[in-house]
Structure formats: C-alpha cells, structure tokens
Gaussian input, Z-matrix of N, CA and C with variables (Angstrom, degrees):
# hf/3-21g

backbone

0 1
 N
 C     1     B1
 C     2     B2     1     A1
 N     3     B3     2     A2     1     D1
 C     4     B4     3     A3     2     D2
 C     5     B5     4     A4     3     D3
 N     6     B6     5     A5     4     D4
 C     7     B7     6     A6     5     D5
 C     8     B8     7     A7     6     D6
 N     9     B9     8     A8     7     D7
 C    10    B10     9     A9     8     D8
 C    11    B11    10    A10     9     D9
 N    12    B12    11    A11    10    D10
 C    13    B13    12    A12    11    D11
 C    14    B14    13    A13    12    D12
 N    15    B15    14    A14    13    D13
 C    16    B16    15    A15    14    D14
 C    17    B17    16    A16    15    D15
 N    18    B18    17    A17    16    D16
 C    19    B19    18    A18    17    D17
 C    20    B20    19    A19    18    D18
 N    21    B21    20    A20    19    D19
 C    22    B22    21    A21    20    D20
 C    23    B23    22    A22    21    D21
 N    24    B24    23    A23    22    D22
 C    25    B25    24    A24    23    D23
 C    26    B26    25    A25    24    D24
 N    27    B27    26    A26    25    D25
 C    28    B28    27    A27    26    D26
 C    29    B29    28    A28    27    D27
 N    30    B30    29    A29    28    D28
 C    31    B31    30    A30    29    D29
 C    32    B32    31    A31    30    D30
 N    33    B33    32    A32    31    D31
 C    34    B34    33    A33    32    D32
 C    35    B35    34    A34    33    D33
 N    36    B36    35    A35    34    D34
 C    37    B37    36    A36    35    D35
 C    38    B38    37    A37    36    D36
 N    39    B39    38    A38    37    D37
 C    40    B40    39    A39    38    D38
 C    41    B41    40    A40    39    D39
 N    42    B42    41    A41    40    D40
 C    43    B43    42    A42    41    D41
 C    44    B44    43    A43    42    D42
 N    45    B45    44    A44    43    D43
 C    46    B46    45    A45    44    D44
 C    47    B47    46    A46    45    D45
 N    48    B48    47    A47    46    D46
 C    49    B49    48    A48    47    D47
 C    50    B50    49    A49    48    D48
 N    51    B51    50    A50    49    D49
 C    52    B52    51    A51    50    D50
 C    53    B53    52    A52    51    D51
 N    54    B54    53    A53    52    D52
 C    55    B55    54    A54    53    D53
 C    56    B56    55    A55    54    D54
 N    57    B57    56    A56    55    D55
 C    58    B58    57    A57    56    D56
 C    59    B59    58    A58    57    D57
 N    60    B60    59    A59    58    D58
 C    61    B61    60    A60    59    D59
 C    62    B62    61    A61    60    D60
 N    63    B63    62    A62    61    D61
 C    64    B64    63    A63    62    D62
 C    65    B65    64    A64    63    D63
 N    66    B66    65    A65    64    D64
 C    67    B67    66    A66    65    D65
 C    68    B68    67    A67    66    D66
 N    69    B69    68    A68    67    D67
 C    70    B70    69    A69    68    D68
 C    71    B71    70    A70    69    D69
 N    72    B72    71    A71    70    D70
 C    73    B73    72    A72    71    D71
 C    74    B74    73    A73    72    D72
 N    75    B75    74    A74    73    D73
 C    76    B76    75    A75    74    D74
 C    77    B77    76    A76    75    D75
 N    78    B78    77    A77    76    D76
 C    79    B79    78    A78    77    D77
 C    80    B80    79    A79    78    D78
 N    81    B81    80    A80    79    D79
 C    82    B82    81    A81    80    D80
 C    83    B83    82    A82    81    D81
 N    84    B84    83    A83    82    D82
 C    85    B85    84    A84    83    D83
 C    86    B86    85    A85    84    D84
 N    87    B87    86    A86    85    D85
 C    88    B88    87    A87    86    D86
 C    89    B89    88    A88    87    D87
 N    90    B90    89    A89    88    D88
 C    91    B91    90    A90    89    D89
 C    92    B92    91    A91    90    D90
 N    93    B93    92    A92    91    D91
 C    94    B94    93    A93    92    D92
 C    95    B95    94    A94    93    D93
 N    96    B96    95    A95    94    D94
 C    97    B97    96    A96    95    D95
 C    98    B98    97    A97    96    D96
 N    99    B99    98    A98    97    D97
 C   100   B100    99    A99    98    D98
 C   101   B101   100   A100    99    D99
 N   102   B102   101   A101   100   D100
 C   103   B103   102   A102   101   D101
 C   104   B104   103   A103   102   D102
 N   105   B105   104   A104   103   D103
 C   106   B106   105   A105   104   D104
 C   107   B107   106   A106   105   D105
 N   108   B108   107   A107   106   D106
 C   109   B109   108   A108   107   D107
 C   110   B110   109   A109   108   D108
 N   111   B111   110   A110   109   D109
 C   112   B112   111   A111   110   D110
 C   113   B113   112   A112   111   D111
 N   114   B114   113   A113   112   D112
 C   115   B115   114   A114   113   D113
 C   116   B116   115   A115   114   D114
 N   117   B117   116   A116   115   D115
 C   118   B118   117   A117   116   D116
 C   119   B119   118   A118   117   D117
 N   120   B120   119   A119   118   D118
 C   121   B121   120   A120   119   D119
 C   122   B122   121   A121   120   D120
 N   123   B123   122   A122   121   D121
 C   124   B124   123   A123   122   D122
 C   125   B125   124   A124   123   D123
 N   126   B126   125   A125   124   D124
 C   127   B127   126   A126   125   D125
 C   128   B128   127   A127   126   D126
 N   129   B129   128   A128   127   D127
 C   130   B130   129   A129   128   D128
 C   131   B131   130   A130   129   D129
 N   132   B132   131   A131   130   D130
 C   133   B133   132   A132   131   D131
 C   134   B134   133   A133   132   D132
 N   135   B135   134   A134   133   D133
 C   136   B136   135   A135   134   D134
 C   137   B137   136   A136   135   D135
 N   138   B138   137   A137   136   D136
 C   139   B139   138   A138   137   D137
 C   140   B140   139   A139   138   D138
 N   141   B141   140   A140   139   D139
 C   142   B142   141   A141   140   D140
 C   143   B143   142   A142   141   D141
 N   144   B144   143   A143   142   D142
 C   145   B145   144   A144   143   D143
 C   146   B146   145   A145   144   D144
 N   147   B147   146   A146   145   D145
 C   148   B148   147   A147   146   D146
 C   149   B149   148   A148   147   D147
 N   150   B150   149   A149   148   D148
 C   151   B151   150   A150   149   D149
 C   152   B152   151   A151   150   D150
 N   153   B153   152   A152   151   D151
 C   154   B154   153   A153   152   D152
 C   155   B155   154   A154   153   D153
 N   156   B156   155   A155   154   D154
 C   157   B157   156   A156   155   D155
 C   158   B158   157   A157   156   D156
 N   159   B159   158   A158   157   D157
 C   160   B160   159   A159   158   D158
 C   161   B161   160   A160   159   D159
 N   162   B162   161   A161   160   D160
 C   163   B163   162   A162   161   D161
 C   164   B164   163   A163   162   D162
 N   165   B165   164   A164   163   D163
 C   166   B166   165   A165   164   D164
 C   167   B167   166   A166   165   D165
 N   168   B168   167   A167   166   D166
 C   169   B169   168   A168   167   D167
 C   170   B170   169   A169   168   D168
 N   171   B171   170   A170   169   D169
 C   172   B172   171   A171   170   D170
 C   173   B173   172   A172   171   D171
 N   174   B174   173   A173   172   D172
 C   175   B175   174   A174   173   D173
 C   176   B176   175   A175   174   D174
 N   177   B177   176   A176   175   D175
 C   178   B178   177   A177   176   D176
 C   179   B179   178   A178   177   D177
 N   180   B180   179   A179   178   D178
 C   181   B181   180   A180   179   D179
 C   182   B182   181   A181   180   D180
 N   183   B183   182   A182   181   D181
 C   184   B184   183   A183   182   D182
 C   185   B185   184   A184   183   D183
 N   186   B186   185   A185   184   D184
 C   187   B187   186   A186   185   D185
 C   188   B188   187   A187   186   D186
 N   189   B189   188   A188   187   D187
 C   190   B190   189   A189   188   D188
 C   191   B191   190   A190   189   D189
 N   192   B192   191   A191   190   D190
 C   193   B193   192   A192   191   D191
 C   194   B194   193   A193   192   D192
 N   195   B195   194   A194   193   D193
 C   196   B196   195   A195   194   D194
 C   197   B197   196   A196   195   D195
 N   198   B198   197   A197   196   D196
 C   199   B199   198   A198   197   D197
 C   200   B200   199   A199   198   D198

   B1=1.4450
   B2=1.5385
   B3=1.3272
   B4=1.4644
   B5=1.5298
   B6=1.3203
   B7=1.4581
   B8=1.5218
   B9=1.3142
   B10=1.4624
   B11=1.5187
   B12=1.3328
   B13=1.4614
   B14=1.5257
   B15=1.3246
   B16=1.4616
   B17=1.5231
   B18=1.3353
   B19=1.4688
   B20=1.5159
   B21=1.3116
   B22=1.4562
   B23=1.5226
   B24=1.3114
   B25=1.4703
   B26=1.5240
   B27=1.3241
   B28=1.4705
   B29=1.5267
   B30=1.3318
   B31=1.4680
   B32=1.5325
   B33=1.3152
   B34=1.4732
   B35=1.5261
   B36=1.3175
   B37=1.4616
   B38=1.5250
   B39=1.3205
   B40=1.4529
   B41=1.5244
   B42=1.3170
   B43=1.4631
   B44=1.5145
   B45=1.3141
   B46=1.4508
   B47=1.5128
   B48=1.3293
   B49=1.4558
   B50=1.5162
   B51=1.3180
   B52=1.4530
   B53=1.5135
   B54=1.3390
   B55=1.4574
   B56=1.5186
   B57=1.3227
   B58=1.4642
   B59=1.5256
   B60=1.3193
   B61=1.4652
   B62=1.5226
   B63=1.3270
   B64=1.4639
   B65=1.5202
   B66=1.3452
   B67=1.4637
   B68=1.5240
   B69=1.3412
   B70=1.4637
   B71=1.5226
   B72=1.3213
   B73=1.4606
   B74=1.5136
   B75=1.3344
   B76=1.4639
   B77=1.5339
   B78=1.3398
   B79=1.4700
   B80=1.5272
   B81=1.3308
   B82=1.4624
   B83=1.5190
   B84=1.3257
   B85=1.4621
   B86=1.5257
   B87=1.3240
   B88=1.4614
   B89=1.5293
   B90=1.3314
   B91=1.4672
   B92=1.5205
   B93=1.3353
   B94=1.4695
   B95=1.5316
   B96=1.3393
   B97=1.4646
   B98=1.5179
   B99=1.3292
   B100=1.4648
   B101=1.5296
   B102=1.3155
   B103=1.4661
   B104=1.5185
   B105=1.3355
   B106=1.4665
   B107=1.5269
   B108=1.3276
   B109=1.4605
   B110=1.5188
   B111=1.3204
   B112=1.4598
   B113=1.5277
   B114=1.3377
   B115=1.4598
   B116=1.5211
   B117=1.3367
   B118=1.4562
   B119=1.5267
   B120=1.3131
   B121=1.4560
   B122=1.5239
   B123=1.3076
   B124=1.4511
   B125=1.5160
   B126=1.3245
   B127=1.4517
   B128=1.5133
   B129=1.2905
   B130=1.4557
   B131=1.5198
   B132=1.3034
   B133=1.4578
   B134=1.5250
   B135=1.3121
   B136=1.4517
   B137=1.5228
   B138=1.3204
   B139=1.4533
   B140=1.5081
   B141=1.3069
   B142=1.4512
   B143=1.5124
   B144=1.3146
   B145=1.4602
   B146=1.5222
   B147=1.3083
   B148=1.4605
   B149=1.5248
   B150=1.3105
   B151=1.4603
   B152=1.5234
   B153=1.3057
   B154=1.4629
   B155=1.5201
   B156=1.3455
   B157=1.4609
   B158=1.5261
   B159=1.3043
   B160=1.4678
   B161=1.5147
   B162=1.2982
   B163=1.4565
   B164=1.5263
   B165=1.3281
   B166=1.4544
   B167=1.5192
   B168=1.3182
   B169=1.4651
   B170=1.5179
   B171=1.2591
   B172=1.4513
   B173=1.5088
   B174=1.3349
   B175=1.4551
   B176=1.5159
   B177=1.3032
   B178=1.4628
   B179=1.5236
   B180=1.2719
   B181=1.4597
   B182=1.5205
   B183=1.3106
   B184=1.4503
   B185=1.5173
   B186=1.3267
   B187=1.4545
   B188=1.5081
   B189=1.3196
   B190=1.4515
   B191=1.5224
   B192=1.3393
   B193=1.4531
   B194=1.5219
   B195=1.3186
   B196=1.4687
   B197=1.5304
   B198=1.3296
   B199=1.4587
   B200=1.4929
   A1=107.79
   A2=117.65
   A3=120.64
   A4=112.79
   A5=114.80
   A6=122.22
   A7=108.12
   A8=116.97
   A9=123.01
   A10=109.36
   A11=116.40
   A12=121.93
   A13=109.14
   A14=115.74
   A15=122.64
   A16=109.35
   A17=115.70
   A18=122.01
   A19=107.85
   A20=115.53
   A21=121.56
   A22=108.64
   A23=116.59
   A24=120.25
   A25=111.95
   A26=117.60
   A27=120.42
   A28=111.82
   A29=117.16
   A30=119.80
   A31=112.40
   A32=118.20
   A33=127.03
   A34=113.82
   A35=117.48
   A36=120.73
   A37=111.15
   A38=116.02
   A39=120.90
   A40=108.72
   A41=115.91
   A42=121.43
   A43=109.11
   A44=116.13
   A45=122.25
   A46=110.10
   A47=115.05
   A48=121.79
   A49=109.65
   A50=115.99
   A51=120.37
   A52=106.78
   A53=115.01
   A54=119.47
   A55=109.53
   A56=117.46
   A57=119.87
   A58=111.11
   A59=116.57
   A60=121.01
   A61=111.03
   A62=117.51
   A63=121.01
   A64=112.11
   A65=118.09
   A66=122.50
   A67=112.67
   A68=117.56
   A69=120.29
   A70=112.96
   A71=118.67
   A72=121.50
   A73=114.24
   A74=116.94
   A75=120.76
   A76=110.22
   A77=117.96
   A78=120.62
   A79=111.31
   A80=116.15
   A81=121.64
   A82=109.12
   A83=118.54
   A84=120.10
   A85=110.77
   A86=116.82
   A87=120.81
   A88=109.80
   A89=117.35
   A90=120.52
   A91=114.04
   A92=117.81
   A93=121.67
   A94=111.49
   A95=117.79
   A96=121.24
   A97=115.28
   A98=118.16
   A99=120.37
   A100=109.97
   A101=115.98
   A102=119.75
   A103=113.88
   A104=118.67
   A105=121.65
   A106=108.81
   A107=116.46
   A108=121.81
   A109=110.49
   A110=115.05
   A111=121.18
   A112=107.97
   A113=115.89
   A114=120.81
   A115=108.63
   A116=116.52
   A117=122.11
   A118=109.87
   A119=115.94
   A120=120.36
   A121=107.94
   A122=116.35
   A123=120.95
   A124=109.13
   A125=116.04
   A126=121.11
   A127=109.18
   A128=116.00
   A129=121.47
   A130=108.08
   A131=116.75
   A132=121.53
   A133=108.18
   A134=116.71
   A135=120.87
   A136=108.16
   A137=115.75
   A138=120.49
   A139=109.22
   A140=116.21
   A141=120.48
   A142=112.35
   A143=115.64
   A144=121.42
   A145=112.68
   A146=118.81
   A147=120.34
   A148=111.20
   A149=118.12
   A150=121.41
   A151=112.25
   A152=117.98
   A153=121.24
   A154=109.36
   A155=117.19
   A156=118.93
   A157=111.05
   A158=115.79
   A159=121.58
   A160=110.36
   A161=115.53
   A162=121.44
   A163=109.32
   A164=115.53
   A165=119.84
   A166=110.53
   A167=118.33
   A168=121.23
   A169=108.82
   A170=119.51
   A171=121.78
   A172=114.76
   A173=120.00
   A174=121.23
   A175=109.32
   A176=116.99
   A177=119.08
   A178=109.44
   A179=117.59
   A180=126.61
   A181=112.19
   A182=118.85
   A183=121.34
   A184=109.95
   A185=116.56
   A186=120.70
   A187=113.04
   A188=117.44
   A189=120.90
   A190=115.31
   A191=118.65
   A192=119.40
   A193=112.40
   A194=119.40
   A195=122.09
   A196=109.41
   A197=116.23
   A198=118.13
   A199=111.64
   D1=132.25
   D2=-178.69
   D3=-67.44
   D4=152.03
   D5=175.33
   D6=-107.86
   D7=129.25
   D8=-179.74
   D9=-114.28
   D10=140.05
   D11=178.77
   D12=-102.03
   D13=141.31
   D14=-178.60
   D15=-132.93
   D16=157.45
   D17=173.47
   D18=-127.58
   D19=134.86
   D20=177.37
   D21=-86.45
   D22=129.02
   D23=179.07
   D24=-79.17
   D25=-19.78
   D26=179.89
   D27=-80.72
   D28=-51.68
   D29=-176.51
   D30=-104.69
   D31=-1.24
   D32=179.95
   D33=60.97
   D34=14.46
   D35=176.44
   D36=-78.51
   D37=155.63
   D38=174.56
   D39=-113.42
   D40=152.51
   D41=-179.95
   D42=-155.35
   D43=163.18
   D44=179.57
   D45=-122.89
   D46=148.35
   D47=175.87
   D48=-133.79
   D49=138.98
   D50=170.60
   D51=-95.98
   D52=124.00
   D53=-179.78
   D54=-154.13
   D55=157.96
   D56=178.61
   D57=-63.07
   D58=152.48
   D59=178.99
   D60=-58.18
   D61=-31.58
   D62=179.66
   D63=-64.90
   D64=-17.96
   D65=179.30
   D66=-108.37
   D67=12.08
   D68=-174.95
   D69=-62.96
   D70=-27.68
   D71=-179.61
   D72=-95.68
   D73=-0.47
   D74=-179.00
   D75=-71.16
   D76=150.65
   D77=177.80
   D78=-56.26
   D79=144.43
   D80=-179.03
   D81=-132.81
   D82=96.64
   D83=177.85
   D84=-66.89
   D85=144.76
   D86=-179.78
   D87=-72.95
   D88=164.98
   D89=179.23
   D90=-58.77
   D91=-22.38
   D92=178.36
   D93=-83.89
   D94=-5.42
   D95=177.68
   D96=98.07
   D97=-2.18
   D98=178.55
   D99=-73.12
   D100=148.12
   D101=-177.22
   D102=-108.31
   D103=-7.18
   D104=-179.53
   D105=-88.31
   D106=82.37
   D107=-177.78
   D108=-121.66
   D109=160.80
   D110=179.04
   D111=-134.79
   D112=138.93
   D113=178.25
   D114=-77.78
   D115=133.53
   D116=-179.12
   D117=-92.41
   D118=149.47
   D119=173.72
   D120=-80.90
   D121=130.66
   D122=-179.88
   D123=-128.45
   D124=163.58
   D125=176.49
   D126=-106.67
   D127=156.98
   D128=179.36
   D129=-98.73
   D130=127.68
   D131=177.53
   D132=-95.61
   D133=122.66
   D134=177.23
   D135=-101.07
   D136=122.62
   D137=179.31
   D138=-134.43
   D139=165.22
   D140=177.16
   D141=96.76
   D142=178.27
   D143=-174.16
   D144=-69.20
   D145=-26.12
   D146=179.86
   D147=-70.68
   D148=-29.52
   D149=-177.78
   D150=-88.68
   D151=-26.15
   D152=-177.16
   D153=-128.20
   D154=90.07
   D155=-178.35
   D156=-62.40
   D157=149.31
   D158=-179.10
   D159=-65.78
   D160=141.85
   D161=178.69
   D162=-75.19
   D163=141.17
   D164=178.49
   D165=-99.25
   D166=15.19
   D167=-175.73
   D168=79.89
   D169=-161.71
   D170=174.86
   D171=81.15
   D172=-15.02
   D173=176.24
   D174=-84.64
   D175=160.86
   D176=179.02
   D177=-57.23
   D178=135.39
   D179=-177.22
   D180=70.60
   D181=-13.41
   D182=174.41
   D183=-99.75
   D184=-19.14
   D185=-177.88
   D186=-116.92
   D187=10.88
   D188=174.65
   D189=87.26
   D190=18.11
   D191=-178.90
   D192=-86.17
   D193=-11.69
   D194=-179.37
   D195=-91.93
   D196=148.30
   D197=177.82
   D198=-109.69

C-alpha cells in the first residue's frame, strides 16, 4: 500500500498515511485534528536487488580495461 505525505496548513506539521491509491485524493486530517491539509509531492526510492541488477563486469575498471 502506498504511503502519502501531507502538510497541515493550520499547524504546519507534516505526516504520512498509508492508503490505497483509490483514496489518494481523499481528505486527510492531520493527527492534531485539523482538516486544512495538502498532499505533498514525494519521490519513490528504489532499493534492493530488483532495482540495481548485479554487474556482470565488462565496464571500464570493472572488466580490466584500466591500467
């Protein structure tokens, strides 16, 4: 389930919520109970072996072409 970041315009606090993509545009009250919030744009961090395939060598300095 995606995590969305929000900022409260009343108390200026930020918070995150995990919710289905179908609810990404739904109102999100802050933990303090304020309702004037805005969804922040965030980036997705890709980590792990699925995001960075193992090198097979053959690149400069990885395959022995540097002296």
